Each structure stands twice: as structure tokens, then as C-alpha cells.
C-alpha positions, -999 to 999 in steps of 0.1 A, spaced: 283 -859 -662 318 -848 -671 344 -868 -651 374 -847 -664 395 -833 -635 424 -809 -635 457 -819 -619 487 -798 -610 520 -817 -610 552 -800 -597 583 -817 -612 562 -831 -640 592 -832 -664 610 -856 -641 609 -893 -643 580 -899 -619 561 -868 -628 562 -874 -665 549 -910 -661 521 -896 -639 513 -869 -664 512 -895 -692 488 -917 -673 464 -889 -663 463 -876 -699 456 -912 -711 427 -914 -686 412 -882 -701 423 -857 -674 438 -822 -678 472 -816 -665 493 -786 -657 530 -791 -650 552 -767 -631 589 -775 -635 620 -755 -634 639 -782 -654 666 -783 -628 667 -821 -626 641 -833 -651 646 -838 -689 623 -823 -715 627 -856 -734 605 -872 -708 575 -853 -720 585 -844 -756 559 -869 -770 532 -851 -749 541 -814 -756 513 -808 -781 486 -826 -761 455 -805 -760 449 -812 -722 485 -804 -712 498 -771 -700 535 -767 -691 548 -738 -670 586 -735 -668 591 -720 -634 598 -730 -598 568 -739 -578 582 -715 -551 581 -684 -572 559 -659 -556 548 -643 -589 536 -677 -601 515 -684 -570 500 -649 -572 492 -652 -609 476 -686 -604 453 -674 -576 441 -645 -597 435 -665 -630 421 -697 -615 383 -699 -614 368 -702 -579 357 -737 -570 321 -744 -574 301 -750 -542 285 -781 -557 319 -799 -561 
């Protein structure tokens, strides 16, 4: 059984979000960060930027196009989950 889960963290480049991201990746999870870099510092995740289970989207979580794009490209949840 695969225990890998996918997490979405808004503000993942900030202090708290970057530490949460690091912990989840260390625990074998996949993480997508959405951050507009308005208050966070890229240096908080620089050591993670090439991690194979990390995806970073530079955008505001309130951008309508981002929400529309995500709902189209995300796979439907399985009924067995």
C-alpha cells in the first residue's frame, strides 16, 4: 500500500510554510506550494527547490485562473479513498 499523500500549502515559501513543506517531504509526501512571494523569502526553500516531490507555483491563491486551471488538471478523487 502506498502511503504517499499530496499536500497543497499556500504561503509555502514563508517561515511556517517552508518548515511544514520540509517536514512533509522528509516524511515521503508530495507537496505543491502556491505563494506570491509577497512576504516569504525564496531562501526558505532554496535547499528544496530541486526536490522531486515538490512543485512550486508562483501565484496568489486567490487568482481565478489558477483555481480554474487546477480544477481542470487535477485528477478526480478515487471513490475508494
